[in-house]
N, C-alpha and C positions, 0 to 999 in steps of 0.2 A: 501884568499888564494896563500901566496906569491906561486914563481917558487919553493924555495929551504923549503919551507912545502909542498906541493902537491911530492917533491919529494920522502924526507922524509916520508911520510906518505908510500908512495905507495913502499918503500924500508920495511920502517917493518908492511908492507901488503906479501909481496914476499918470507920472513922470515917463515914464518908457513904455508904459501901453499908449497910451499919446502920440507917443512915441512911433508906437506902431499902428497905431492904425493909422495914420498918418501916410506912415512908408507905403501901406497897402491904399491907401486912397489914391497915390501919386499913380503905382502899381496897376490900378484899373483905370482910369482916369486918361493912363499908355505919354503920364511924363519924359520928364528925361529920367534915363538909370539917376543918376546922385541927386532924384526926390526919392527913389523909394530906399537904396543902398548905406547912404549917408543919412537918413532918421532910424533905420535897421541896424548899425550899428555903432550910433549914441544907443539906444536902448537898450544893446547885448552890454556897454560901458558902462551905462549911467547901473540898471539891471545890475551885473556881476564883477563890480566894486565891493562892494562886501563880500561879495562869495569868493574874493579874491583873498583881504587880508583877515577871511577867517581860516583861508586854510591854506595859507600860509601860517598862518601862531600856532596852528595844531598841527605844523610839519614842521614847524622852531619843539614842537615838540616830543618828535618823532611818532606822529599820530596819520597814518592813513588815513582820511577823513569823508567823507562823502561831498563837503565841496569841492574838495581837488579833485572827482571826476569832475564838477561839473569848470570844474580852471579850465581843465586842461580839452576835453571837450568844446566848450566854447571859443580857449583861442585858435582852437583846428579847425571849425567849424572861420570862425574870421581868419584865416593864416589862407583858406584853399578855397573863398570866397560865400560860403554859404552864411551871410547876414543873415539871411530867420530865422536857419536853426538858431543861429550863434542867440538871436534877442529872445526864439524861444525858449529856449532849453534855461538864460540864466533869470523871464521873468517869472516864467512860470515856477519855477524854482525857488522864488520868494515871495509871488502868492501863496504854496503851497506851506511857506511856512510860514503868512501874516495866517490862513485855515487854520495850522495848527494850533497858532501862540493864541488863538483866541479862543478854540473849543477847549486846549489844552486849561483856563483860563478860568471858564465856562466850572471846568472839575474840582475848578479848586474853591469854590461858590461854597460849602460847607465853612475851608477856617474861614475866606475871610467876612461871613457873619458871624461864625462866633467871637470873629474878632469886634465887626462892631459891635454887639454884643458886649462885651469890657464894659464893666462897669467904672466910671470914672473920677465921678466925687461919694462921700459921702454923709448927709446926718448924723452923725456924734453927740450923744451929749458928751459935756465933759466936764470938768471938777464941780465947777461954778454951778450944774444944774442943768446951762444952756446949753441949748441943740446948736451945736453947730455946722459950719457945709468946710470937710477938709478933699481931703484929696486922696480917693478909694484905698491906696496901696498904701496909706498913711495911719490905717486902726489899726489901733490893738488889741489880741484878745486879750477878753473880758471885762471887752465895751462896748457898748448897747445903744444898737444903731435901728436907727427912725427908716422906716419905708414907704412909706406914700404912693398912692393910685397914680401910677407912671415908673413909680420908681427901677431901675435895677435894682438885684439883692446886690448889695460891695460884697459881705459875707457868708463862709461856713457857718451855719451859727443856729441855736433854739430859740426859737418864740417865743417869750416871758409877758406881750402885751399884744392883746386884741384879734383881729381877725382880717384871713389877705383872702382872696383869688389871682393862685401866684401860675403864670406862665410858663410852663417848661418848655416847653415844643422844640430852641432850639438844641438843649441841652440831652429828652429821650423823647423826641418825633412824638412827645403826645399830645394830639391836637387841644383836647382842653381843657382849662384851671385846673385846678389842682386846691382847693382848700388848705390855710395853713394857720393855726389855734394854736392853743397855748402849748406848750414842750414837744410840738412839732422841728423838729432837725428840714432846715430851707440849704439848699445851695444857690451861692450861689452865680449871677448869667440871670437868675429867675426877672421876669417881669412881673410888677405886683400891674396885678391888669383888674382890683377895685375893693375897697378895707383898704386897713393902716395895720401895720407892728413893727412890733419892738422885739432885734433881734440878738440876743449876746451872743458876741464873735465868737465862734470856733479856731477856726483859719483867717486867717488871714492875707490881705498881697498876692504872691507869688505860691504859699502855701496853700488857696483856692482848688476848690475839685473844678471850677471853669478858670481856671487860667494854669491848674494841670493839665488839664484834658486841651488847652489848643495849644500843647507844649507840644503835646505824644501823637494830638491831631498832623503839626505836621513831621516832626519826627519819625513820622509810622512813612505818613505820601512820602520822605524823601528817603528810604529806604528800598533798598530793590531785590525781588525774590530773586530764588537762583534760575530760575529760563531768564529776568533780566539780564543780569549778570553778562550772564552763559552770549544774548546778543551782540553784549559789548564789546565783551572782548571776539567779537566768530571778527563784531565788522571791522574790527584790525589785518586780519591775513583777508577778509574777505574784496579794502578796494586795491592791495599791491595786486592780489588776485587777479581783481577783472581788465587789471589796467595792464596786469604780465596777455591775459585773454585779448583783449585789445589788440599791440601790438601782433599775437599770434598773428590772427587776423586776418589783419594787416600786411605780416607777410605770405601768409597763406592765396589772399586775395588781386594783391597791391591796390586795393580802396580807400584813401583813406574816410571816405563818408563816411560807407559802410566801419570802418576799425571804428569811429567817433562817436554813430550813434551804439554799436555797440558796449561803452566804453557808457551815455550818460542813459542809452535805459538797463546797461548792470544796478545799476544805485540802489541800492537798497532801502531803501527813505521811506518804507511804507513797515518795512523788517522794526530799526527803528525806535519806530515808537508806534511798536504792536503791546507789550508793556504796559510802558511807560501813563498808556493813555487808559489801559484795564484799571491800574492796580489805585491811581487818581480819581477818576471819576466811583467805581467800587469804595475805597474804603474815605471818599468825601459823603455818598448813602449812608453806608453805615452812623458814622457821624451825628450825621442827619435825627437819626432812631436812635441819640442815645449811647452805642456800641463803638468801642475802639476799636479794631484790629490792631495792632502791633506795626506793620503788615513784612516786607520783608521773608529769609527761608519761614519763617514762625507763621505767612498765609499760607505759606503751602502746605506744613503742617497739621493746620487747623482744615485747610484743606481733605486731607489726608484719614480725620480721625475715624473709626471705628470702633473708641470703644471712648468712655465716661463715667468717670470716679466720681461718687458723693460724698462730699460727710454728709450729717445728717441733723443734726442741732444748728441751728440758725442759715441751713444750705435748703434742708428740703421739711424744714421745720419753721416755726419764727420764732422758735428761740424763747418762749416764754409759756414758758411752762403753763396751766389752766390746771383746777378737777372738775376729772372726768367724773366720776363718779362719788357718791361717801354710802357706806352702809353702817346703817348703829342697828348698839344691843342693848338691848329696856334698857335704854333714852330718849324722848327725844332727837331729833333733827337736830331746830335750831336752837338745844342747852348745847347739841355736841359741836355745836360749831360756836356755840360763844366760847367753849371753858378756852377748845383749840386757837381760837382768836388769841382768846386772853395768854396761851401761855405762848403764841410768836407775835406774842405783840412785837418787845423788840430786837426780835431774830432781824439778819442780816440776807438769810440764806436762804436760794431761790422759790422754794417749798413753802414755806414761809410767809411770799406775796405770793402767793398761787391763793396760800390758800384766806388771805387778809380777804383778798380780792375778790372771790369766791361771796367770803357771808357778806358783806359790802352788798355783789348785787342785789342777796337773797333779803336784803334790809338787816340785818342781823349786826348787834354792836358785841363789842366784846364784855367781860365780866371785868369788874375790875381788877386789876391781882395783881401781884407786890412779894419778892424775895425769889425774884429768876434766877434758875443757873442754865448754862450754858452748856451741854457737852459736843463738842467738835465729835464734824461726822456720825451722832447717834442721834441730837437733839434738844431737846429744852424741858425745860422745868417750871412749874409756879406756881405760886396758891389764890387760886382762884375764890372767894365768896366763905374762906373756911377750909378748903379742900384742895385734897395737893392735885396740882394735873399738870405729869408728862406726857409729851404732843415728840413722838417719833418713831426711831430702826423699832425693830424684834430685839437686839441686844439690849437696847435701851430698857427696850420693853421688862426683860427678865430680869437687867441688874439691877431694876426695885422692886421684882417681887413676884411678879406682873402674869398667872398665870392666865393659857388658851387651853378652850375648850371646840372642840371636833366643829363647831358654825364657824369659830373666830380661818380652822387651818382651811376651811372650804373656801370665807369671801375672801384667804389671800390666793388657794391656786388660782379662784376664778379672775384676778386681777391683774397679777402675775403671769396667766394667757393670754389676757389682753396686751398683755408689752407699759400695764402702769406701774408708773416712779410708787413707794405704797409711803403710806402715816398712819404708827397709831396712837389715837386717846383711848389712855388712862386714869381715869381719875379715882381716887384713894385704894390702886393698887385692885382696879379690874375693866377690862378692855368696854370700851364705853361704844367705842367709834371706829373705824377704821377706811386715811380716806385716797383715791385711787388717782394720781395724778401725771396725767398728758401734756408734752410736749407737741401741738396742735402742728401740722399739718400746715406748709401753704400756699394758700389757693391754687397761683402757676401751677406748683409741685404735681400735682391732678393734671395737669393735660404736660407737663415733662418728655413723658416716658413717650408717650405718641411721638408727637412731637421732634424728634431725635431718632426715631426710626424713619418717619419721611421724610427727616436729614442725612438721614443712611448710614449714622450709626450704629447700627447692630446688638451692642450688647453694652450693656448697663450695670457698674459696681460700686454699692453703699461703702464704704469706709467710715467705721464708728466707734469710740473709745463709751460706747451705752451699753451695755446690758444687751442678748439676744436680743429675747421676747422683745422689747422696744423695736430694737431694730427689722426685725420680722416681720412686727405689727407693717408699718411703716412699709417699708418694703417687697407686701404684700399689697398695700393699697394702691398705690404707683404702677407697679407691677417689675420694680426691678429683679435684672436680670441673676444676681446674685452679692450675698449678705455675709458684712465677715467685718466681727463686731465682738467688744471685749481689746481695742486694740488699742496700744501706744500706739507714738510720735514712730515710731522707728519698725514696725509693725507694721503700720499704714505703709511705710514706701516702699519695702519688701513686697507688700501687694503686691505695687507699681509694679516695682525688676520685671515683677513671677511675673502680669499681666505684656510688661514689653516681652518681657523674653518667649511667651505664648508671638509673637509676628503682633502686637496690638499696639495700635500709635492712639495713645492713652490718653485725653486729658483730665485734666483734676481742677472739681469746683470744691472749694472751702471759705473758709474767712482768712487768711494769712496770715493765722497769728500759730493755736497748733497744731494748722497743719503745712507750716512754711516749708516744712523738711520735706514730705508727698507733696506739695509744687511745685520743688525746685529739682523733680527726679521726676513729673511728666514732664513729655513728649513738648504740652500742651497746658498753663495752669488759668485761670478766670477770676478775676477779682469783682467785689463786689461797689463800683468809685464808691455810697452812701458809708456803706458798713467797716469798709475797708480800711488797710492800716496804706499810710504812704509807700512804706515801701513794697506793697504786695500791689495797688497801682504800676507803678515807677517796673519791677516786673516782668510782670503779668502777658499774661501776650495778649490774652482779651480780656480790658476794665467796658462793664457795665455804669454806667452815667448811675444808677439806679439799680435797689435788689432787686430784681425780676427777672429771673428763672423762663420764663419765655423769648427773654434774645439771647437767652443763648443756640438753642438749633437753628433761630433766623442768623444771628454769627455763623455759625456752618454754615448752613447753606449760600447765602453770601462768598463766602470763601472760599466752597464749589465753584460759583457764578461764574469769577473773579476769573480763578483757575482758566475756564469750561471758554473766557472770555478769551483770554490770553491765549489759547492755543489755538484757537477759534483766528485771530488776526496777525496767529505766525501761516498761518495755514492757505491765510488769504492772499500774503505778503507775499510770500516762498511759491505759492501756486501764480500767480500776477507777473513775475521778476521771470520764470522760466518759462510761460507764457510766450512773457512779450520778443528772450532773450535768444527760442525760435522760434520768430515771426522774424525778426534782425535780420538769421542767417541765414531764412530762403528769403528773403527783401520784402518779409510781405509786409514788414511794421516797417516806416521811419523814420527821420526823431522824432519833428512833428507830431506823430501819431502819436507815436513813443512816450512824450512828457506824457502829452492830456493823458494815451490809458494810466499813466506810474505813481500821479497827480491822483486820477481819480480814485486808481488803491490807497492812497494815504489815505485819502477822508472816510472812504467804506472804511476799512481798518477806525479809522476817530471815529466814527460813526459806529459804529458796534460797539466799541469801550464807553461810549456816551451812554448804552443804551445801561447801565446798570447805577444813571443816575435817575433812572425810577425807582420803586417800591421791590422791592422784588414781592413777586409772587409766594402765597402759601406751598415750600414745595411740599412736594406730592412722589409715591413708589417711592424707589431708590433705594432704599434700602429695604435687608435683607437682616432681619429680625434672628440670634441667635439664645437662644431657650437657654442656657451659663455656658461661660467659660471650662469648657475644657468636661461639659457634662454634670463640675460640680458649685455645690452649692456650701461654703462652709462657714466657721463662725472666728473664725482665727488666722489671720496671717504667716503664721509658724506650721498651718496643718498644710499651706498648698504645696 
């Protein structure tokens, strides 16, 4: 509702309100009857014309609507001379609609806030080297964008120069600015609160995370959950049923006023708004916290989750292997590191990067090397200081005639027990070191399982292609119930299907690429917006704007809260209508009082739904944790 629309609607309410007030003033002052009946009739007509128009338009489309009930009741009231009832019915219906529009408009504030943050312009360095201000949608991939203090970041990209404090509150709900420097990824829609950065554009225009988020929030708020679709269908047959019941009451009692009162009071106004206000308010709250819940049937599935399956690498772990330990044999540790760094200097393998980073942290420089050899799937070799250095797995060592001693085997067994990946270092055919490498856990993963349990998810499962020792190390540290390691993509799908066959409603959390088949098979899929693919964001049921695992339990708890509020609203609406109809039939409730209570029930339902705009409290209790699925802890999906 725009500013003018709101003022215009209010103006159209002031006129009948003034007419009604004038009529009652004339009545209390014992003025002529005409001074009472004429303003009341005018108020009923003025307020009722839009209702009649809406009823007629819906009737032409074969819709028996609530405005039709109001129309019949108000016309009937005028016909029998009950002008106050006619004016009250039409005015209160319009007034309730106005209040409903105001409150529903407030619940859409999250989307409006996002639209207000949409970057309009961008400062781009073009071919002549000068900074040019252009429309944000005209920035091209690869261009450098300057973001000064107060500017909104217009693209998704990587910082290539400068440092700044970025406010991402509208995207992620984080109250404090986030430092961004060279190499950091930044999202469009972030606001620069201090400093200056240059960003190389990776996603632009409609492809930016910000614009996709706006599109997906709008779609989610327009989707209807199953309970809301049922209520829409219910209203289609409920309206004619109430009209027939009113006719039956008239035939039974010969009391036109009683039949008209029954007709009006039977309007399921609160029932109609029971679901929409809760859905829009809840999804708006989630969007402000950086959680996009797609709505509709997905909302109900999320609310019924009782099992969550995770990929390991990049989801529970950082996806950036790091050296966890190093054993040396008859050599100095710094020399062993220098040899290993020399051999791995030109390798692009992720373990090579871990070794290089570890050595640099300790101030070790690689030895000068030459004559590199690469053995795909095995390791590397190089000549450093006139000596042949080989770094890789056991098979590569054996191919190069390296002999193993008992102490080497003992060190290997210890690292295998810890779940480490290992790299042997041999110099001139003799083992000098063994490096253990682990993928560190995300800090947020440490509290994930307890948070899921508090949100009502009783079973957690790890599905990974990594080896079993590494998987069990992570699972034991996090408290995950079921471990399935060494899985191919099709075996992950089989594992998800097996969980579903046991009666579980399953969510799958992965990177959206190699886990795509399992994500598609699960009842609910979760995509990480910052690192997930565009396809994953578009198809997932929950999208997290940033890679923050702690948002997953929050999304599940909020979905359940939305469904709980919808059920509460339905109970309030149905209970009010039944109570009023019983009062009408027993002649304890008149038309005016009935309409006041009826409109009050609508406002109660709206207010209850708007509670979802507040940030939900930390979920507590509610979930019963399963020790394991079916008592199994297995390492391969095919063994289930």
